[in-house]
C-alpha positions in Angstrom: 78.9 140.7 133.8 80.5 143.5 131.8 81.5 145.2 135.0 83.3 142.0 136.2 85.2 141.6 132.9 86.3 145.3 133.1 87.3 144.8 136.7 89.5 141.8 135.8 91.4 143.8 133.1 94.8 145.2 134.2 94.8 148.9 134.9 96.8 151.3 132.8 99.2 151.7 135.7 99.9 148.0 135.7 100.8 147.8 132.0 104.5 148.1 131.2 105.6 151.5 129.9 106.8 151.2 126.3 109.9 153.2 125.3 110.7 153.1 121.6 114.1 153.9 120.3 113.9 155.0 116.6 116.0 153.7 113.7 119.0 156.1 113.9 119.4 155.9 117.7 119.1 152.1 117.6 121.7 151.9 114.9 124.0 154.2 116.8 123.5 152.2 120.0 124.4 149.0 118.1 127.7 150.5 116.9 128.4 151.6 120.5 127.6 148.0 121.7 130.0 146.6 119.1 132.8 148.9 120.5 131.8 147.8 124.1 132.0 144.1 123.1 135.4 144.7 121.5 136.7 146.5 124.6 135.4 143.8 127.0 136.9 141.0 124.8 140.3 142.7 124.9 140.2 143.1 128.6 138.6 139.8 129.7 140.8 136.8 129.0 138.0 134.3 129.4 136.1 135.8 126.5 139.2 135.5 124.3 140.0 132.0 125.5 136.7 130.7 124.5 136.5 132.8 121.3 133.2 134.5 122.3 132.3 136.8 119.3 132.6 140.5 120.2 129.0 141.3 118.9 127.6 138.7 121.2 129.2 140.3 124.2 127.7 143.7 123.4 124.3 142.4 122.3 123.7 140.0 125.2 124.8 142.8 127.6 122.1 145.1 126.1 119.4 142.4 126.3 120.2 141.8 129.9 120.0 145.5 130.7 116.6 145.8 128.9 115.3 142.7 130.8 116.4 144.3 134.1 114.5 147.5 133.2 111.4 145.5 132.4 111.4 143.7 135.8 112.8 146.5 137.9 111.0 149.5 136.5 108.1 148.1 134.4 109.7 149.6 131.3 109.5 147.8 128.0 112.2 149.0 125.6 111.6 148.5 121.9 114.2 149.1 119.3 113.5 150.0 115.7 115.8 147.5 113.9 114.8 148.1 110.3 118.4 148.3 109.3 119.2 144.9 110.7 118.2 142.8 107.7 120.1 144.8 105.2 123.3 144.2 107.1 122.7 140.4 106.8 122.1 140.7 103.1 125.3 142.7 102.6 127.2 140.0 104.6 125.9 137.1 102.5 126.4 139.0 99.2 130.0 139.5 100.3 130.4 135.8 101.0 129.1 135.1 97.5 131.4 137.6 95.9 134.4 136.1 97.8 133.5 132.5 96.9 135.9 130.5 94.8 134.4 127.6 92.8 137.8 125.9 92.7 137.9 125.8 96.5 134.4 124.5 96.6 135.3 121.7 94.2 138.3 120.7 96.4 136.0 120.4 99.4 133.0 119.1 97.5 132.7 115.8 99.4 132.8 117.8 102.7 129.8 119.8 101.5 127.9 116.5 100.9 128.9 115.1 104.3 128.0 118.3 106.2 124.6 118.3 104.5 124.0 114.7 105.4 125.0 115.3 109.0 122.7 118.4 109.2 119.8 116.5 107.6 120.2 113.6 110.1 120.4 116.0 113.0 117.2 117.7 112.0 115.3 114.4 112.3 117.1 113.6 115.6 116.5 117.1 117.0 112.8 116.8 116.2 112.4 113.4 117.8 114.1 114.7 121.0 111.7 117.7 121.1 108.6 115.5 120.5 109.7 113.1 123.2 110.3 115.9 125.7 106.9 117.5 124.9 105.2 114.1 125.4 107.0 113.7 128.8 105.6 117.1 129.9 102.1 116.1 129.0 102.0 118.3 125.9 101.0 117.4 122.3 104.2 115.7 121.0 104.0 117.8 117.8 104.5 120.9 120.0 108.1 119.6 120.4 108.8 120.4 116.9 108.8 124.1 118.0 111.7 123.3 120.3 113.3 121.3 117.5 114.4 122.1 114.0 111.7 124.7 113.4 113.0 127.3 115.9 116.6 126.0 116.2 117.8 124.9 112.8 115.2 127.0 111.0 115.4 130.3 113.0 113.0 133.1 113.5 111.7 133.2 109.9 110.9 129.5 109.8 109.2 129.8 113.3 107.0 132.6 112.1 106.2 130.8 108.9 105.1 127.5 110.6 103.2 129.1 113.6 99.8 129.5 111.8 99.8 125.8 110.8 100.5 124.7 114.4 97.9 127.1 115.9 95.1 126.8 113.3 95.5 123.2 112.0 97.0 121.4 115.1 95.4 123.5 117.8 98.7 124.3 119.7 97.8 127.8 120.8 101.1 128.8 122.4 103.2 127.4 119.4 104.4 130.9 118.4 105.6 131.8 121.9 107.2 128.4 122.4 109.1 128.7 119.1 110.3 132.3 119.6 111.4 131.5 123.2 113.4 128.5 122.0 115.0 130.5 119.2 116.1 133.2 121.7 117.8 130.6 124.0 119.2 128.7 121.1 120.7 131.8 119.4 122.5 132.9 122.6 123.7 129.3 123.2 124.9 128.9 119.6 127.1 132.0 120.0 128.6 130.8 123.3 129.4 127.1 122.5 131.2 127.5 119.2 134.5 128.9 120.7 134.8 126.3 123.5 134.1 123.5 121.1 137.0 124.7 118.8 139.3 125.3 121.8 138.7 121.8 123.2 139.3 120.1 119.8 142.5 122.1 119.1 143.8 121.2 122.6 142.9 117.6 122.2 144.1 117.0 118.6 147.3 118.3 117.0 145.6 120.3 114.2 147.0 123.5 112.5 145.5 126.0 110.1 145.9 124.8 106.4 146.9 128.3 105.2 148.2 131.5 106.7 145.7 133.9 108.2 144.7 136.5 105.6 142.2 139.3 105.3 139.2 137.7 103.8 135.4 137.5 104.2 134.9 135.8 107.5 138.2 136.9 109.1 137.7 140.0 111.1 139.4 143.2 109.9 141.8 143.8 112.8 143.5 147.0 113.8 146.7 146.0 112.1 147.1 146.9 108.5 147.3 143.7 106.5 145.9 144.9 103.1 145.6 148.2 101.4 142.2 149.8 101.4 141.7 152.5 98.8 138.9 154.7 97.5 138.5 152.7 94.2 138.4 149.3 96.0 135.8 150.3 98.6 133.6 152.0 95.9 133.8 148.9 93.7 133.0 146.7 96.6 129.9 148.8 97.4 128.9 148.8 93.7 129.0 145.0 93.2 127.5 144.3 96.6 124.5 146.5 95.6 124.3 144.7 92.3 124.3 141.4 94.2 121.5 142.6 96.5 119.3 143.7 93.5 119.9 140.4 91.7 119.3 138.6 94.9 115.8 140.1 95.2 114.9 138.6 91.8 116.3 135.2 92.8 114.4 135.3 96.0 111.2 136.1 94.1 111.8 133.2 91.7 112.4 130.9 94.8 109.1 132.0 96.4 107.2 131.6 93.1 108.5 128.0 93.0 106.7 127.4 96.4 109.8 127.3 98.5 110.0 129.2 101.8 113.6 130.3 102.1 115.3 133.2 103.9 115.9 136.3 101.7 119.6 136.1 102.3 119.7 132.9 100.2 119.1 135.1 97.1 121.9 137.5 98.0 124.3 134.6 98.6 123.4 132.9 95.3 123.6 136.3 93.4 127.1 136.9 94.9 128.3 133.5 93.8 126.9 134.0 90.3 128.6 137.4 89.9 131.9 136.0 91.1 131.6 133.1 88.7 130.8 135.5 85.8 133.6 137.8 86.8 136.2 135.0 86.9 135.0 133.8 83.5 134.8 137.1 81.6 137.3 139.2 83.4 139.9 136.8 84.9 142.6 139.5 84.8 140.4 142.2 86.1 139.1 145.3 84.3 137.8 148.7 85.0 134.7 147.4 86.7 136.1 144.1 88.1 139.3 144.6 89.9 138.9 141.7 92.4 142.3 142.1 94.0 141.7 145.8 94.6 138.2 145.5 96.0 138.6 142.3 98.1 139.8 144.3 101.2 136.8 146.5 100.9 134.5 143.5 100.6 136.1 142.0 103.7 135.7 145.2 105.7 132.1 145.8 104.8 131.3 142.1 105.4 132.8 142.1 108.9 131.0 145.4 109.9 127.7 144.1 108.5 128.0 140.8 110.4 128.9 142.5 113.6 126.1 145.0 113.5 123.5 142.4 112.4 124.4 140.1 115.3 124.4 143.0 117.8 121.0 144.1 116.6 119.5 140.6 116.7 120.6 140.0 120.3 119.8 143.5 121.7 116.3 143.1 120.4 115.6 139.9 122.3 112.7 140.2 124.8 113.9 137.7 127.5 110.8 138.1 129.7 108.7 136.1 127.2 110.5 133.0 128.5 108.8 133.2 131.9 105.5 131.3 131.2 107.3 128.5 129.5 110.4 128.5 131.8 110.1 124.9 133.0 109.7 123.1 129.7 112.0 125.5 127.8 114.8 125.0 130.4 114.7 121.2 130.3 114.3 121.1 126.5 117.0 123.6 125.7 119.5 122.0 128.2 119.0 118.7 126.5 119.2 120.1 123.0 122.3 122.2 123.7 124.1 119.3 125.3 123.4 117.0 122.4 124.6 119.6 119.9 127.9 120.0 121.7 128.5 116.3 121.9 127.5 115.7 118.3 129.8 118.5 117.1 132.8 117.3 119.1 132.5 113.6 118.5 130.7 113.2 115.2 131.0 116.3 113.1 134.8 116.7 113.7 135.5 113.1 112.7 133.2 113.0 109.7 134.6 116.3 108.3 138.2 115.0 108.2 139.6 115.6 111.7 141.7 118.6 110.5 141.7 122.3 111.3 138.9 122.9 108.7 136.9 120.3 110.6 137.5 122.2 113.8 136.1 125.4 112.3 133.1 123.6 110.8 132.4 121.9 114.2 132.5 125.3 115.9 129.8 126.4 113.4 127.6 123.4 113.8 126.1 125.0 117.0 124.9 127.9 114.8 123.6 125.4 112.2 121.6 123.4 114.8 120.8 126.0 117.5 120.8 129.5 116.1 121.1 130.8 112.6 123.5 131.1 109.7 124.7 134.4 111.2 125.7 132.8 114.5 127.5 130.0 112.7 129.5 132.5 110.7 130.2 134.6 113.8 131.5 131.5 115.6 133.8 130.7 112.6 134.9 134.3 112.4 135.9 134.3 116.1 137.8 131.0 115.8 139.7 131.9 112.6 140.7 135.2 114.0 142.2 133.5 117.0 143.8 130.5 115.2 144.0 131.1 111.4 142.0 131.1 108.2 139.8 128.2 107.0 138.7 129.2 103.5 136.8 126.1 102.5 134.8 126.2 105.7 133.6 129.7 104.8 132.2 128.4 101.5 130.8 125.1 102.7 128.9 126.2 105.9 126.9 129.2 104.4 125.9 127.0 101.4 124.6 124.3 103.7 123.1 126.7 106.2 121.6 129.2 103.8 120.3 127.0 101.0 120.3 123.2 101.3 119.4 122.9 105.0 116.4 125.1 104.7 115.0 123.0 101.9 115.7 119.8 103.9 114.2 121.3 107.1 111.0 122.3 105.3 110.5 118.8 103.9 111.2 117.0 107.1 109.0 119.3 109.3 106.2 119.0 106.7 106.3 115.2 107.1 106.6 115.1 110.9 104.0 117.8 111.4 101.5 116.3 109.0 
């Protein structure tokens, strides 16, 4: 019997060769891919027309090459992406430091409306996933893994819920199903945002509410629009690091309260608190709080951090894991993506006020419902770079994505998976 078992095992020659790229080469490659994405976007009009984010172009190109190496040469390329998460934390800390409570109050009702829309869509998304799973002869609860767990929740939520589905519900391939759905959803979320915004702007006569300026969420272009100096960049790094350290404490308190939220929530909240305290106690600036001086530095660090995070997230995708679940995943994701696009264009846009800010929020809703907060922000960044700034959208969307929606998702999934 032992001989038969051994005979059935794959030989060493049949196993894929694993090539690992260490941290520094992986980081360097991600920078190169960001340059490649920028170059291709400049040269290919279709990418600009549909506001495809530059990091997505480079990251997806790398993922496709890695997938071709796997199937063509039996080579499995693994990137050490330990620096990826710190870039995400810097980005959200920068968003918090750039937040303006007065702007948030002006758009307060929109925050409530977007939260209600996202909460409703979580339930709808899960019902669709459960229905499709039942139609394929699977446990309907497995459909939650192609619903809000992997799509609205993202990788962290998928990993967190996998043990419950495997051990308590007996759905043995729940982890693979969720990770595969998240991969497809992340790529789709990056692609649909620009076309949604372009279609809405073409159909409705909407214009930006303010002139485009250098701010967090608006890519720092080649042209010189604000002055970067040594003091400003150094202050930006100092307060971003303070926000990250404070965010670690906030994340610890959140976890101690029994809530499972992404780590970047702590960084975002910390940045908002620091900005609020700075505006209260140093409204006219000071030696350590020169907001006007350091804002260009914050914007530059924010845009670089978002770009590198998104490139790293996409270049690390292992597309071949989709193969065993290709049939179900293809149908489920086609349905989910189509529904998100229709919901964004015909419901989100109208509910958010039918103005330019609503266009930008609609472009981000694909990231909210299909990918992650980072993809939502990347979609808005690409759209606002093309058409103009949308300051309230850059406050409302990360708050809904990064904080409220994760709480709502955890509660809804807990009820539906119980």
